[in-house]
N, CA, C and O atoms as CSV, one atom per row, in Angstrom:
chain,resi,resn,atom,element,x,y,z
A,1,MET,N,N,9.383,21.816,-0.753
A,1,MET,CA,C,8.034,22.247,-0.475
A,1,MET,C,C,7.766,22.120,1.023
A,1,MET,O,O,8.110,21.110,1.637
A,2,LYS,N,N,7.162,23.132,1.599
A,2,LYS,CA,C,6.896,23.141,3.026
A,2,LYS,C,C,5.594,22.396,3.312
A,2,LYS,O,O,4.569,22.645,2.676
A,3,ARG,N,N,5.649,21.482,4.273
A,3,ARG,CA,C,4.447,20.739,4.658
A,3,ARG,C,C,3.744,21.458,5.803
A,3,ARG,O,O,4.378,22.157,6.594
A,4,SER,N,N,2.451,21.281,5.882
A,4,SER,CA,C,1.712,21.862,6.992
A,4,SER,C,C,1.943,21.008,8.236
A,4,SER,O,O,2.305,19.836,8.124
A,5,PRO,N,N,1.737,21.585,9.420
A,5,PRO,CA,C,1.911,20.790,10.643
A,5,PRO,C,C,1.015,19.559,10.671
A,5,PRO,O,O,1.385,18.537,11.249
A,6,THR,N,N,-0.145,19.646,10.059
A,6,THR,CA,C,-1.059,18.506,10.043
A,6,THR,C,C,-0.468,17.353,9.257
A,6,THR,O,O,-0.465,16.218,9.735
A,7,SER,N,N,0.031,17.623,8.063
A,7,SER,CA,C,0.609,16.536,7.269
A,7,SER,C,C,1.876,16.009,7.923
A,7,SER,O,O,2.161,14.815,7.826
A,8,GLU,N,N,2.645,16.870,8.588
A,8,GLU,CA,C,3.845,16.431,9.299
A,8,GLU,C,C,3.480,15.440,10.400
A,8,GLU,O,O,4.136,14.411,10.562
A,9,GLY,N,N,2.444,15.754,11.143
A,9,GLY,CA,C,2.012,14.873,12.228
A,9,GLY,C,C,1.514,13.532,11.713
A,9,GLY,O,O,1.822,12.483,12.278
A,10,VAL,N,N,0.750,13.579,10.648
A,10,VAL,CA,C,0.227,12.337,10.058
A,10,VAL,C,C,1.383,11.486,9.531
A,10,VAL,O,O,1.428,10.279,9.767
A,11,LEU,N,N,2.308,12.114,8.823
A,11,LEU,CA,C,3.456,11.377,8.284
A,11,LEU,C,C,4.327,10.793,9.397
A,11,LEU,O,O,4.800,9.663,9.284
A,12,ALA,N,N,4.538,11.549,10.458
A,12,ALA,CA,C,5.335,11.050,11.586
A,12,ALA,C,C,4.657,9.841,12.227
A,12,ALA,O,O,5.315,8.857,12.563
A,13,TYR,N,N,3.341,9.923,12.391
A,13,TYR,CA,C,2.597,8.802,12.967
A,13,TYR,C,C,2.696,7.564,12.080
A,13,TYR,O,O,2.956,6.464,12.568
A,14,LEU,N,N,2.489,7.746,10.788
A,14,LEU,CA,C,2.530,6.612,9.863
A,14,LEU,C,C,3.924,5.983,9.791
A,14,LEU,O,O,4.053,4.760,9.746
A,15,GLU,N,N,4.952,6.807,9.781
A,15,GLU,CA,C,6.320,6.292,9.740
A,15,GLU,C,C,6.652,5.504,11.005
A,15,GLU,O,O,7.271,4.442,10.934
A,16,ALA,N,N,6.241,6.024,12.161
A,16,ALA,CA,C,6.484,5.321,13.427
A,16,ALA,C,C,5.718,3.998,13.466
A,16,ALA,O,O,6.248,2.979,13.907
A,17,ALA,N,N,4.481,4.023,13.005
A,17,ALA,CA,C,3.670,2.809,12.997
A,17,ALA,C,C,4.265,1.755,12.066
A,17,ALA,O,O,4.274,0.568,12.391
A,18,GLU,N,N,4.759,2.191,10.911
A,18,GLU,CA,C,5.364,1.244,9.964
A,18,GLU,C,C,6.628,0.611,10.549
A,18,GLU,O,O,6.869,-0.582,10.365
A,19,LEU,N,N,7.422,1.398,11.244
A,19,LEU,CA,C,8.647,0.871,11.841
A,19,LEU,C,C,8.369,-0.151,12.942
A,19,LEU,O,O,9.154,-1.077,13.142
A,20,GLN,N,N,7.259,0.014,13.652
A,20,GLN,CA,C,6.924,-0.892,14.742
A,20,GLN,C,C,6.149,-2.125,14.275
A,20,GLN,O,O,6.053,-3.111,15.006
A,21,GLU,N,N,5.609,-2.073,13.089
A,21,GLU,CA,C,4.749,-3.150,12.592
A,21,GLU,C,C,5.572,-4.356,12.158
A,21,GLU,O,O,6.587,-4.207,11.477
A,22,ARG,N,N,5.137,-5.546,12.548
A,22,ARG,CA,C,5.831,-6.769,12.175
A,22,ARG,C,C,5.190,-7.463,10.978
A,22,ARG,O,O,5.849,-8.230,10.276
A,23,ASN,N,N,3.915,-7.196,10.747
A,23,ASN,CA,C,3.193,-7.817,9.642
A,23,ASN,C,C,3.538,-7.070,8.347
A,23,ASN,O,O,3.260,-5.876,8.236
A,24,PRO,N,N,4.143,-7.760,7.364
A,24,PRO,CA,C,4.540,-7.068,6.133
A,24,PRO,C,C,3.361,-6.483,5.346
A,24,PRO,O,O,3.526,-5.500,4.623
A,25,HIS,N,N,2.185,-7.079,5.484
A,25,HIS,CA,C,1.018,-6.548,4.781
A,25,HIS,C,C,0.594,-5.208,5.378
A,25,HIS,O,O,0.229,-4.284,4.651
A,26,PHE,N,N,0.644,-5.111,6.700
A,26,PHE,CA,C,0.309,-3.844,7.342
A,26,PHE,C,C,1.385,-2.793,7.067
A,26,PHE,O,O,1.075,-1.610,6.934
A,27,CYS,N,N,2.651,-3.220,6.981
A,27,CYS,CA,C,3.727,-2.286,6.627
A,27,CYS,C,C,3.458,-1.672,5.258
A,27,CYS,O,O,3.652,-0.473,5.059
A,28,ALA,N,N,3.012,-2.496,4.321
A,28,ALA,CA,C,2.678,-1.981,2.984
A,28,ALA,C,C,1.521,-0.990,3.069
A,28,ALA,O,O,1.514,0.024,2.372
A,29,ASP,N,N,0.542,-1.286,3.926
A,29,ASP,CA,C,-0.587,-0.361,4.098
A,29,ASP,C,C,-0.124,0.984,4.636
A,29,ASP,O,O,-0.565,2.031,4.161
A,30,TYR,N,N,0.768,0.962,5.630
A,30,TYR,CA,C,1.298,2.220,6.170
A,30,TYR,C,C,2.104,2.977,5.113
A,30,TYR,O,O,2.027,4.203,5.030
A,31,SER,N,N,2.863,2.256,4.319
A,31,SER,CA,C,3.649,2.886,3.269
A,31,SER,C,C,2.740,3.536,2.230
A,31,SER,O,O,2.998,4.651,1.776
A,32,ILE,N,N,1.685,2.833,1.863
A,32,ILE,CA,C,0.715,3.388,0.915
A,32,ILE,C,C,0.072,4.639,1.508
A,32,ILE,O,O,-0.075,5.648,0.819
A,33,ALA,N,N,-0.308,4.578,2.767
A,33,ALA,CA,C,-0.948,5.726,3.413
A,33,ALA,C,C,-0.013,6.937,3.437
A,33,ALA,O,O,-0.441,8.063,3.185
A,34,SER,N,N,1.262,6.697,3.740
A,34,SER,CA,C,2.235,7.804,3.746
A,34,SER,C,C,2.349,8.439,2.367
A,34,SER,O,O,2.386,9.663,2.238
A,35,ARG,N,N,2.402,7.612,1.355
A,35,ARG,CA,C,2.522,8.136,-0.010
A,35,ARG,C,C,1.261,8.880,-0.439
A,35,ARG,O,O,1.339,9.855,-1.187
A,36,ILE,N,N,0.104,8.426,0.029
A,36,ILE,CA,C,-1.138,9.140,-0.281
A,36,ILE,C,C,-1.074,10.554,0.282
A,36,ILE,O,O,-1.433,11.519,-0.393
A,37,VAL,N,N,-0.613,10.666,1.529
A,37,VAL,CA,C,-0.496,11.991,2.145
A,37,VAL,C,C,0.466,12.867,1.337
A,37,VAL,O,O,0.168,14.026,1.049
A,38,LEU,N,N,1.617,12.305,0.976
A,38,LEU,CA,C,2.604,13.078,0.220
A,38,LEU,C,C,2.077,13.500,-1.156
A,38,LEU,O,O,2.238,14.651,-1.562
A,39,HIS,N,N,1.451,12.566,-1.864
A,39,HIS,CA,C,0.917,12.902,-3.196
A,39,HIS,C,C,-0.212,13.922,-3.100
A,39,HIS,O,O,-0.340,14.797,-3.956
A,40,SER,N,N,-1.028,13.807,-2.058
A,40,SER,CA,C,-2.117,14.770,-1.873
A,40,SER,C,C,-1.563,16.154,-1.590
A,40,SER,O,O,-2.060,17.156,-2.104
A,41,LYS,N,N,-0.538,16.193,-0.773
A,41,LYS,CA,C,0.076,17.482,-0.414
A,41,LYS,C,C,0.747,18.135,-1.627
A,41,LYS,O,O,0.589,19.332,-1.868
A,42,LYS,N,N,1.494,17.332,-2.381
A,42,LYS,CA,C,2.222,17.881,-3.529
A,42,LYS,C,C,1.326,18.117,-4.737
A,42,LYS,O,O,1.621,18.974,-5.570
A,43,GLY,N,N,0.239,17.368,-4.837
A,43,GLY,CA,C,-0.637,17.489,-5.995
A,43,GLY,C,C,-0.056,16.870,-7.248
A,43,GLY,O,O,-0.389,17.284,-8.359
A,44,ASP,N,N,0.816,15.875,-7.080
A,44,ASP,CA,C,1.493,15.296,-8.243
A,44,ASP,C,C,0.793,14.080,-8.841
A,44,ASP,O,O,1.288,13.504,-9.810
A,45,ALA,N,N,-0.327,13.686,-8.294
A,45,ALA,CA,C,-1.092,12.594,-8.890
A,45,ALA,C,C,-2.052,13.217,-9.900
A,45,ALA,O,O,-3.221,13.462,-9.599
A,46,VAL,N,N,-1.541,13.465,-11.091
A,46,VAL,CA,C,-2.293,14.221,-12.084
A,46,VAL,C,C,-3.189,13.313,-12.926
A,46,VAL,O,O,-4.348,13.640,-13.179
A,47,GLU,N,N,-2.653,12.181,-13.354
A,47,GLU,CA,C,-3.398,11.297,-14.254
A,47,GLU,C,C,-4.297,10.315,-13.507
A,47,GLU,O,O,-5.129,9.644,-14.118
A,48,CYS,N,N,-4.130,10.229,-12.186
A,48,CYS,CA,C,-4.956,9.348,-11.371
A,48,CYS,C,C,-5.048,9.940,-9.974
A,48,CYS,O,O,-4.467,10.990,-9.700
A,49,SER,N,N,-5.772,9.272,-9.098
A,49,SER,CA,C,-5.902,9.784,-7.732
A,49,SER,C,C,-4.678,9.393,-6.907
A,49,SER,O,O,-3.961,8.461,-7.271
A,50,PRO,N,N,-4.432,10.095,-5.799
A,50,PRO,CA,C,-3.263,9.783,-4.972
A,50,PRO,C,C,-3.236,8.342,-4.458
A,50,PRO,O,O,-2.163,7.746,-4.361
A,51,HIS,N,N,-4.397,7.777,-4.129
A,51,HIS,CA,C,-4.384,6.404,-3.605
A,51,HIS,C,C,-4.088,5.373,-4.694
A,51,HIS,O,O,-3.493,4.335,-4.407
A,52,VAL,N,N,-4.483,5.635,-5.909
A,52,VAL,CA,C,-4.143,4.726,-7.005
A,52,VAL,C,C,-2.644,4.781,-7.285
A,52,VAL,O,O,-2.001,3.744,-7.446
A,53,LEU,N,N,-2.093,5.985,-7.341
A,53,LEU,CA,C,-0.661,6.144,-7.585
A,53,LEU,C,C,0.166,5.506,-6.465
A,53,LEU,O,O,1.139,4.804,-6.741
A,54,ALA,N,N,-0.207,5.741,-5.221
A,54,ALA,CA,C,0.528,5.193,-4.090
A,54,ALA,C,C,0.470,3.657,-4.079
A,54,ALA,O,O,1.474,2.999,-3.803
A,55,THR,N,N,-0.685,3.100,-4.374
A,55,THR,CA,C,-0.820,1.641,-4.410
A,55,THR,C,C,0.064,1.049,-5.494
A,55,THR,O,O,0.716,0.026,-5.284
A,56,TYR,N,N,0.084,1.690,-6.645
A,56,TYR,CA,C,0.918,1.201,-7.737
A,56,TYR,C,C,2.403,1.288,-7.379
A,56,TYR,O,O,3.173,0.382,-7.697
A,57,GLU,N,N,2.801,2.369,-6.723
A,57,GLU,CA,C,4.204,2.522,-6.341
A,57,GLU,C,C,4.650,1.449,-5.348
A,57,GLU,O,O,5.761,0.931,-5.454
A,58,VAL,N,N,3.800,1.118,-4.394
A,58,VAL,CA,C,4.185,0.162,-3.344
A,58,VAL,C,C,4.013,-1.274,-3.805
A,58,VAL,O,O,4.913,-2.093,-3.620
A,59,LEU,N,N,2.872,-1.593,-4.404
A,59,LEU,CA,C,2.569,-2.985,-4.760
A,59,LEU,C,C,2.880,-3.331,-6.211
A,59,LEU,O,O,3.039,-4.501,-6.557
A,60,GLY,N,N,2.963,-2.314,-7.052
A,60,GLY,CA,C,3.182,-2.563,-8.466
A,60,GLY,C,C,1.920,-2.979,-9.200
A,60,GLY,O,O,1.986,-3.486,-10.319
A,61,TRP,N,N,0.769,-2.765,-8.571
A,61,TRP,CA,C,-0.528,-3.123,-9.151
A,61,TRP,C,C,-1.445,-1.909,-9.095
A,61,TRP,O,O,-1.353,-1.084,-8.186
A,62,HIS,N,N,-2.327,-1.815,-10.078
A,62,HIS,CA,C,-3.373,-0.806,-10.024
A,62,HIS,C,C,-4.317,-1.176,-8.890
A,62,HIS,O,O,-4.509,-2.355,-8.595
A,63,LEU,N,N,-4.898,-0.184,-8.264
A,63,LEU,CA,C,-5.781,-0.417,-7.123
A,63,LEU,C,C,-6.912,-1.389,-7.456
A,63,LEU,O,O,-7.306,-2.194,-6.613
A,64,ASP,N,N,-7.432,-1.316,-8.671
A,64,ASP,CA,C,-8.523,-2.213,-9.071
A,64,ASP,C,C,-8.091,-3.672,-9.156
A,64,ASP,O,O,-8.942,-4.562,-9.160
A,65,GLN,N,N,-6.791,-3.937,-9.223
A,65,GLN,CA,C,-6.287,-5.304,-9.356
A,65,GLN,C,C,-5.908,-5.947,-8.021
A,65,GLN,O,O,-5.704,-7.159,-7.960
A,66,VAL,N,N,-5.813,-5.164,-6.970
A,66,VAL,CA,C,-5.240,-5.661,-5.715
A,66,VAL,C,C,-6.014,-6.858,-5.169
A,66,VAL,O,O,-5.414,-7.905,-4.924
A,67,TRP,N,N,-7.314,-6.740,-4.972
A,67,TRP,CA,C,-8.068,-7.824,-4.340
A,67,TRP,C,C,-8.058,-9.087,-5.213
A,67,TRP,O,O,-7.892,-10.193,-4.699
A,68,THR,N,N,-8.231,-8.928,-6.502
A,68,THR,CA,C,-8.205,-10.081,-7.404
A,68,THR,C,C,-6.864,-10.800,-7.327
A,68,THR,O,O,-6.826,-12.031,-7.304
A,69,ARG,N,N,-5.784,-10.065,-7.289
A,69,ARG,CA,C,-4.449,-10.678,-7.207
A,69,ARG,C,C,-4.232,-11.369,-5.872
A,69,ARG,O,O,-3.613,-12.431,-5.820
A,70,ILE,N,N,-4.731,-10.784,-4.793
A,70,ILE,CA,C,-4.612,-11.435,-3.484
A,70,ILE,C,C,-5.339,-12.772,-3.500
A,70,ILE,O,O,-4.787,-13.785,-3.072
A,71,VAL,N,N,-6.559,-12.780,-3.983
A,71,VAL,CA,C,-7.354,-14.014,-4.029
A,71,VAL,C,C,-6.681,-15.051,-4.926
A,71,VAL,O,O,-6.592,-16.221,-4.553
A,72,ASN,N,N,-6.212,-14.642,-6.091
A,72,ASN,CA,C,-5.554,-15.584,-7.002
A,72,ASN,C,C,-4.263,-16.140,-6.408
A,72,ASN,O,O,-3.958,-17.320,-6.583
A,73,ASN,N,N,-3.506,-15.299,-5.707
A,73,ASN,CA,C,-2.284,-15.783,-5.056
A,73,ASN,C,C,-2.609,-16.804,-3.973
A,73,ASN,O,O,-1.915,-17.813,-3.848
A,74,ARG,N,N,-3.644,-16.558,-3.195
A,74,ARG,CA,C,-4.037,-17.512,-2.146
A,74,ARG,C,C,-4.496,-18.829,-2.753
A,74,ARG,O,O,-4.168,-19.899,-2.239
A,75,LYS,N,N,-5.249,-18.758,-3.839
A,75,LYS,CA,C,-5.693,-19.991,-4.512
A,75,LYS,C,C,-4.496,-20.768,-5.032
A,75,LYS,O,O,-4.461,-21.994,-4.924
A,76,ALA,N,N,-3.524,-20.079,-5.589
A,76,ALA,CA,C,-2.336,-20.748,-6.110
A,76,ALA,C,C,-1.546,-21.415,-4.991
A,76,ALA,O,O,-1.045,-22.527,-5.159
A,77,ILE,N,N,-1.435,-20.747,-3.863
A,77,ILE,CA,C,-0.732,-21.336,-2.719
A,77,ILE,C,C,-1.454,-22.582,-2.245
A,77,ILE,O,O,-0.812,-23.594,-1.961
A,78,LEU,N,N,-2.771,-22.531,-2.153
A,78,LEU,CA,C,-3.544,-23.701,-1.714
A,78,LEU,C,C,-3.417,-24.850,-2.713
A,78,LEU,O,O,-3.307,-26.007,-2.309
A,79,ARG,N,N,-3.432,-24.546,-4.006
A,79,ARG,CA,C,-3.263,-25.602,-5.017
A,79,ARG,C,C,-1.915,-26.282,-4.838
A,79,ARG,O,O,-1.825,-27.507,-4.916
A,80,ASP,N,N,-0.870,-25.504,-4.600
A,80,ASP,CA,C,0.469,-26.068,-4.412
A,80,ASP,C,C,0.549,-26.903,-3.150
A,80,ASP,O,O,1.196,-27.950,-3.142
A,81,GLU,N,N,-0.101,-26.455,-2.078
A,81,GLU,CA,C,-0.036,-27.182,-0.816
A,81,GLU,C,C,-0.758,-28.527,-0.875
A,81,GLU,O,O,-0.327,-29.493,-0.246
A,82,TYR,N,N,-1.850,-28.588,-1.627
A,82,TYR,CA,C,-2.670,-29.793,-1.640
A,82,TYR,C,C,-2.567,-30.557,-2.958
A,82,TYR,O,O,-3.366,-31.461,-3.200
A,83,SER,N,N,-1.616,-30.221,-3.804
A,83,SER,CA,C,-1.525,-30.867,-5.104
A,83,SER,C,C,-1.194,-32.349,-5.008
A,83,SER,O,O,-1.553,-33.114,-5.903
A,84,ASP,N,N,-0.515,-32.773,-3.941
A,84,ASP,CA,C,-0.170,-34.188,-3.800
A,84,ASP,C,C,-1.326,-35.022,-3.255
A,84,ASP,O,O,-1.188,-36.241,-3.148
A,85,TRP,N,N,-2.448,-34.421,-2.911
A,85,TRP,CA,C,-3.595,-35.149,-2.410
A,85,TRP,C,C,-4.426,-35.774,-3.533
A,85,TRP,O,O,-5.204,-36.698,-3.296
A,86,VAL,N,N,-4.260,-35.276,-4.732
A,86,VAL,CA,C,-5.097,-35.729,-5.850
A,86,VAL,C,C,-4.484,-36.917,-6.515
A,86,VAL,O,O,-5.042,-37.442,-7.479
């Protein structure tokens, strides 16, 4: 499938930014953004929106679960770090 020059430019920018990024969380964001562009262009996100599909592909979570899982993971890390204080 032929991409438009606009999507090519956006994808090139996102790929370059992901390669230069050192923070793994931001790398995941760039990867999700790239997939959103691709899914939007191809129209293959039929049962859900492109951003939901892209988030699931990269993180393995539905978009509605992302923030809750981040918070729960942080709480679990803090419990482990301070468990010997009790």
